[in-house]
Backbone and ligand atoms as CSV (ligand in chain L), in Angstrom:
chain,resi,resn,atom,element,x,y,z
A,1,UNK,N,N,0.850,-1.188,0.000
A,1,UNK,CA,C,0.000,0.000,0.000
A,1,UNK,C,C,0.894,1.249,0.000
A,2,UNK,N,N,0.675,2.123,-0.922
A,2,UNK,CA,C,1.480,3.351,-0.955
A,2,UNK,C,C,0.967,4.327,0.101
A,3,UNK,N,N,1.808,5.306,0.428
A,3,UNK,CA,C,1.445,6.265,1.482
A,3,UNK,C,C,0.151,7.006,1.160
A,4,UNK,N,N,-0.059,7.328,-0.114
A,4,UNK,CA,C,-1.266,8.092,-0.481
A,4,UNK,C,C,-2.538,7.267,-0.334
A,5,UNK,N,N,-2.395,5.921,-0.311
A,5,UNK,CA,C,-3.565,5.057,-0.164
A,5,UNK,C,C,-3.901,4.762,1.295
A,6,UNK,N,N,-3.002,5.138,2.218
A,6,UNK,CA,C,-3.235,4.848,3.631
A,6,UNK,C,C,-4.379,5.699,4.169
A,7,UNK,N,N,-5.138,5.147,5.132
A,7,UNK,CA,C,-6.181,5.951,5.772
A,7,UNK,C,C,-5.556,7.135,6.528
A,8,UNK,N,N,-6.318,8.202,6.722
A,8,UNK,CA,C,-5.806,9.439,7.315
A,8,UNK,C,C,-5.119,9.237,8.683
A,9,UNK,N,N,-5.672,8.446,9.624
A,9,UNK,CA,C,-4.989,8.335,10.929
A,9,UNK,C,C,-3.543,7.855,10.798
A,10,UNK,N,N,-3.287,6.877,9.926
A,10,UNK,CA,C,-1.924,6.366,9.767
A,10,UNK,C,C,-1.013,7.421,9.141
A,11,UNK,N,N,-1.534,8.159,8.169
A,11,UNK,CA,C,-0.711,9.200,7.536
A,11,UNK,C,C,-0.360,10.292,8.542
A,12,UNK,N,N,-1.332,10.681,9.381
A,12,UNK,CA,C,-1.084,11.735,10.365
A,12,UNK,C,C,-0.061,11.290,11.393
A,13,UNK,N,N,-0.153,10.016,11.827
A,13,UNK,CA,C,0.800,9.525,12.829
A,13,UNK,C,C,2.228,9.633,12.330
A,14,UNK,N,N,2.427,9.416,11.053
A,14,UNK,CA,C,3.785,9.491,10.509
A,14,UNK,C,C,4.315,10.917,10.527
A,15,UNK,N,N,3.456,11.888,10.688
A,15,UNK,CA,C,3.906,13.285,10.681
A,15,UNK,C,C,4.256,13.789,12.072
A,16,UNK,N,N,4.034,12.948,13.095
A,16,UNK,CA,C,4.375,13.396,14.448
A,16,UNK,C,C,5.893,13.427,14.578
A,17,UNK,N,N,6.404,14.582,14.841
A,17,UNK,CA,C,7.856,14.750,14.946
A,17,UNK,C,C,8.165,15.539,16.207
A,18,UNK,N,N,9.415,15.595,16.574
A,18,UNK,CA,C,9.835,16.408,17.697
A,18,UNK,C,C,9.520,17.861,17.405
A,19,UNK,N,N,8.864,18.508,18.339
A,19,UNK,CA,C,8.518,19.911,18.143
A,19,UNK,C,C,9.466,20.766,18.957
A,20,UNK,N,N,10.190,21.582,18.288
A,20,UNK,CA,C,11.124,22.469,18.957
A,20,UNK,C,C,10.331,23.554,19.684
A,21,UNK,N,N,10.845,24.026,20.788
A,21,UNK,CA,C,10.201,25.069,21.582
A,21,UNK,C,C,8.847,24.616,22.116
A,22,UNK,N,N,8.806,23.430,22.690
A,22,UNK,CA,C,7.574,22.962,23.323
A,22,UNK,C,C,7.741,22.992,24.844
A,23,UNK,N,N,6.652,22.691,25.542
A,23,UNK,CA,C,6.657,22.813,27.003
A,23,UNK,C,C,7.770,22.005,27.661
A,24,UNK,N,N,8.098,20.848,27.110
A,24,UNK,CA,C,9.116,20.009,27.740
A,24,UNK,C,C,10.438,20.750,27.919
A,25,UNK,N,N,10.764,21.623,26.985
A,25,UNK,CA,C,12.038,22.339,27.104
A,25,UNK,C,C,11.825,23.802,27.491
A,26,UNK,N,N,10.675,24.085,28.115
A,26,UNK,CA,C,10.360,25.455,28.539
A,26,UNK,C,C,10.633,25.608,30.045
A,27,UNK,N,N,11.204,26.713,30.405
A,27,UNK,CA,C,11.552,26.969,31.801
A,27,UNK,C,C,10.312,27.041,32.706
A,28,UNK,N,N,9.154,27.309,32.136
A,28,UNK,CA,C,7.930,27.470,32.943
A,28,UNK,C,C,7.174,26.161,33.147
A,29,UNK,N,N,7.650,25.073,32.550
A,29,UNK,CA,C,6.985,23.767,32.657
A,29,UNK,C,C,7.424,23.075,33.941
A,30,UNK,N,N,6.458,22.665,34.748
A,30,UNK,CA,C,6.753,21.937,35.982
A,30,UNK,C,C,6.169,20.529,35.841
A,31,UNK,N,N,6.990,19.579,35.360
A,31,UNK,CA,C,6.471,18.228,35.105
A,31,UNK,C,C,6.089,17.505,36.388
A,32,UNK,N,N,5.084,16.628,36.299
A,32,UNK,CA,C,4.694,15.817,37.460
A,32,UNK,C,C,5.852,14.926,37.888
A,33,UNK,N,N,6.601,14.419,36.916
A,33,UNK,CA,C,7.727,13.533,37.210
A,33,UNK,C,C,8.976,14.089,36.514
A,34,UNK,N,N,9.721,14.975,37.173
A,34,UNK,CA,C,10.880,15.606,36.533
A,34,UNK,C,C,11.979,14.619,36.152
A,35,UNK,N,N,12.027,13.469,36.819
A,35,UNK,CA,C,13.102,12.516,36.542
A,35,UNK,C,C,12.877,11.799,35.207
A,36,UNK,N,N,11.630,11.440,34.918
A,36,UNK,CA,C,11.344,10.673,33.695
A,36,UNK,C,C,10.566,11.468,32.659
A,37,UNK,N,N,10.546,12.781,32.756
A,37,UNK,CA,C,9.716,13.595,31.859
A,37,UNK,C,C,10.102,13.398,30.395
A,38,UNK,N,N,9.079,13.201,29.556
A,38,UNK,CA,C,9.273,13.155,28.111
A,38,UNK,C,C,8.139,13.933,27.448
A,39,UNK,N,N,7.991,13.821,26.157
A,39,UNK,CA,C,6.983,14.621,25.436
A,39,UNK,C,C,5.561,14.364,25.922
A,40,UNK,N,N,5.308,13.165,26.455
A,40,UNK,CA,C,3.948,12.834,26.893
A,40,UNK,C,C,3.705,13.193,28.359
A,41,UNK,N,N,4.757,13.675,29.030
A,41,UNK,CA,C,4.620,14.035,30.442
A,41,UNK,C,C,3.632,15.188,30.617
A,42,UNK,N,N,2.855,15.127,31.683
A,42,UNK,CA,C,1.939,16.231,32.006
A,42,UNK,C,C,2.513,17.026,33.160
A,43,UNK,N,N,2.141,18.269,33.217
A,43,UNK,CA,C,2.615,19.103,34.306
A,43,UNK,C,C,1.939,20.457,34.283
A,44,UNK,N,N,2.372,21.302,35.202
A,44,UNK,CA,C,1.769,22.633,35.317
A,44,UNK,C,C,2.571,23.653,34.530
A,45,UNK,N,N,1.871,24.651,34.011
A,45,UNK,CA,C,2.548,25.799,33.416
A,45,UNK,C,C,2.624,26.879,34.500
A,46,UNK,N,N,3.847,27.290,34.824
A,46,UNK,CA,C,4.024,28.244,35.917
A,46,UNK,C,C,4.359,29.659,35.429
A,47,UNK,N,N,4.137,29.912,34.146
A,47,UNK,CA,C,4.418,31.260,33.632
A,47,UNK,C,C,3.580,32.274,34.427
A,48,UNK,N,N,4.183,33.404,34.842
A,48,UNK,CA,C,3.451,34.385,35.655
A,48,UNK,C,C,2.116,34.842,35.037
A,49,UNK,N,N,2.056,34.919,33.703
A,49,UNK,CA,C,0.809,35.364,33.059
A,49,UNK,C,C,-0.222,34.248,32.930
A,50,UNK,N,N,0.220,33.002,33.073
A,50,UNK,CA,C,-0.683,31.864,32.841
A,50,UNK,C,C,-1.011,31.063,34.088
A,51,UNK,N,N,-0.203,31.213,35.143
A,51,UNK,CA,C,-0.357,30.305,36.296
A,51,UNK,C,C,-1.722,30.405,36.974
A,52,UNK,N,N,-2.360,31.582,36.912
A,52,UNK,CA,C,-3.691,31.718,37.525
A,52,UNK,C,C,-4.731,30.817,36.862
A,53,UNK,N,N,-4.454,30.411,35.626
A,53,UNK,CA,C,-5.393,29.528,34.913
A,53,UNK,C,C,-5.218,28.066,35.300
A,54,UNK,N,N,-4.157,27.782,36.083
A,54,UNK,CA,C,-3.873,26.417,36.536
A,54,UNK,C,C,-3.873,25.418,35.377
A,55,UNK,N,N,-3.169,25.772,34.317
A,55,UNK,CA,C,-3.123,24.936,33.117
A,55,UNK,C,C,-2.347,23.652,33.372
A,56,UNK,N,N,-2.882,22.556,32.870
A,56,UNK,CA,C,-2.143,21.300,32.830
A,56,UNK,C,C,-1.754,21.101,31.367
A,57,UNK,N,N,-0.464,21.077,31.113
A,57,UNK,CA,C,0.017,20.940,29.736
A,57,UNK,C,C,0.846,19.666,29.628
A,58,UNK,N,N,1.064,19.241,28.400
A,58,UNK,CA,C,1.939,18.081,28.195
A,58,UNK,C,C,3.259,18.567,27.624
A,59,UNK,N,N,4.252,17.690,27.638
A,59,UNK,CA,C,5.564,18.061,27.140
A,59,UNK,C,C,5.559,18.509,25.695
A,60,UNK,N,N,4.574,18.068,24.918
A,60,UNK,CA,C,4.563,18.443,23.495
A,60,UNK,C,C,3.686,19.647,23.198
A,61,UNK,N,N,3.063,20.234,24.218
A,61,UNK,CA,C,2.315,21.470,23.975
A,61,UNK,C,C,3.288,22.631,23.818
A,62,UNK,N,N,2.783,23.769,23.457
A,62,UNK,CA,C,3.647,24.942,23.329
A,62,UNK,C,C,2.799,26.202,23.270
A,63,UNK,N,N,3.456,27.354,23.460
A,63,UNK,CA,C,2.784,28.647,23.283
A,63,UNK,C,C,3.856,29.707,23.014
A,64,UNK,N,N,3.407,30.921,22.752
A,64,UNK,CA,C,4.361,31.968,22.358
A,64,UNK,C,C,5.062,32.620,23.556
A,65,UNK,N,N,4.842,32.088,24.767
A,65,UNK,CA,C,5.555,32.591,25.944
A,65,UNK,C,C,6.736,31.686,26.308
A,66,UNK,N,N,7.010,30.762,25.418
A,66,UNK,CA,C,8.097,29.793,25.621
A,66,UNK,C,C,9.423,30.499,25.927
A,67,UNK,N,N,10.149,29.926,26.891
A,67,UNK,CA,C,11.522,30.378,27.165
A,67,UNK,C,C,12.347,29.127,27.474
A,68,UNK,N,N,13.420,28.938,26.749
A,68,UNK,CA,C,14.184,27.698,26.867
A,68,UNK,C,C,14.762,27.506,28.265
A,69,UNK,N,N,14.605,26.292,28.771
A,69,UNK,CA,C,15.141,25.958,30.081
A,69,UNK,C,C,16.644,25.670,29.957
A,70,UNK,N,N,17.403,25.981,31.010
A,70,UNK,CA,C,18.837,25.689,31.007
A,70,UNK,C,C,19.064,24.362,31.721
A,71,UNK,N,N,20.150,23.708,31.354
A,71,UNK,CA,C,20.454,22.394,31.937
A,71,UNK,C,C,20.538,22.475,33.461
A,72,UNK,N,N,21.072,23.563,33.983
A,72,UNK,CA,C,21.210,23.713,35.440
A,72,UNK,C,C,19.837,23.659,36.119
A,73,UNK,N,N,18.853,24.283,35.502
A,73,UNK,CA,C,17.489,24.296,36.039
A,73,UNK,C,C,16.908,22.866,36.034
A,74,UNK,N,N,17.153,22.129,34.961
A,74,UNK,CA,C,16.686,20.734,34.884
A,74,UNK,C,C,17.334,19.913,36.000
A,75,UNK,N,N,18.649,20.121,36.193
A,75,UNK,CA,C,19.363,19.386,37.242
A,75,UNK,C,C,18.754,19.662,38.620
A,76,UNK,N,N,18.421,20.933,38.891
A,76,UNK,CA,C,17.837,21.300,40.189
A,76,UNK,C,C,16.485,20.610,40.371
A,77,UNK,N,N,15.644,20.630,39.332
A,77,UNK,CA,C,14.325,19.982,39.421
A,77,UNK,C,C,14.477,18.481,39.700
A,78,UNK,N,N,15.432,17.855,39.003
A,78,UNK,CA,C,15.617,16.411,39.168
A,78,UNK,C,C,16.208,16.078,40.537
A,79,UNK,N,N,17.137,16.900,41.007
A,79,UNK,CA,C,17.711,16.649,42.333
A,79,UNK,C,C,16.639,16.764,43.415
A,80,UNK,N,N,15.779,17.769,43.303
A,80,UNK,CA,C,14.681,17.934,44.276
A,80,UNK,C,C,13.770,16.716,44.256
A,81,UNK,N,N,13.439,16.233,43.043
A,81,UNK,CA,C,12.542,15.080,42.912
A,81,UNK,C,C,13.172,13.829,43.503
A,82,UNK,N,N,14.476,13.669,43.330
A,82,UNK,CA,C,15.151,12.487,43.873
A,82,UNK,C,C,15.172,12.527,45.389
A,83,UNK,N,N,15.404,13.719,45.960
A,83,UNK,CA,C,15.395,13.868,47.420
A,83,UNK,C,C,14.007,13.536,47.970
A,84,UNK,N,N,12.978,13.998,47.246
A,84,UNK,CA,C,11.594,13.756,47.669
A,84,UNK,C,C,11.293,12.261,47.641
A,85,UNK,N,N,11.783,11.556,46.601
A,85,UNK,CA,C,11.555,10.115,46.474
A,85,UNK,C,C,12.192,9.347,47.624
A,86,UNK,N,N,13.390,9.787,48.054
A,86,UNK,CA,C,14.118,9.098,49.122
A,86,UNK,C,C,13.459,9.274,50.481
A,87,UNK,N,N,12.805,10.434,50.688
A,87,UNK,CA,C,12.229,10.697,52.014
A,87,UNK,C,C,10.862,10.060,52.200
L,1,LIG,S1,S,2.319,26.777,28.002
L,1,LIG,FE1,FE,3.895,28.181,27.190
L,1,LIG,S2,S,4.851,29.164,28.981
L,1,LIG,FE2,FE,3.685,27.382,29.697
L,1,LIG,S3,S,5.190,25.716,29.795
L,1,LIG,FE3,FE,4.221,25.606,27.781
L,1,LIG,S4,S,5.503,26.843,26.394
L,1,LIG,FE4,FE,6.046,27.363,28.506
């Protein structure tokens, strides 16, 4: 079966790609599980303009308030989560 003959759901699935500038790599994303967070991870958006809405976003969501997270910030989130797991 050629690609053009495939039903729409299968064709759309093949178009799912890594989205640059999504919540997973945004400094305002607070994942439920910082240690294992991936594109499907859910978490809170803590952006000052959005936090009052108590948004639950996934790692693959995005918006125009995106700001790239730094590795140091990721390390801090993961260290906190590991300490919490141990206690
Ligand atoms: S919704 Fe926007 S500001 Fe909030 S985590 Fe996602 S990209 Fe960042």
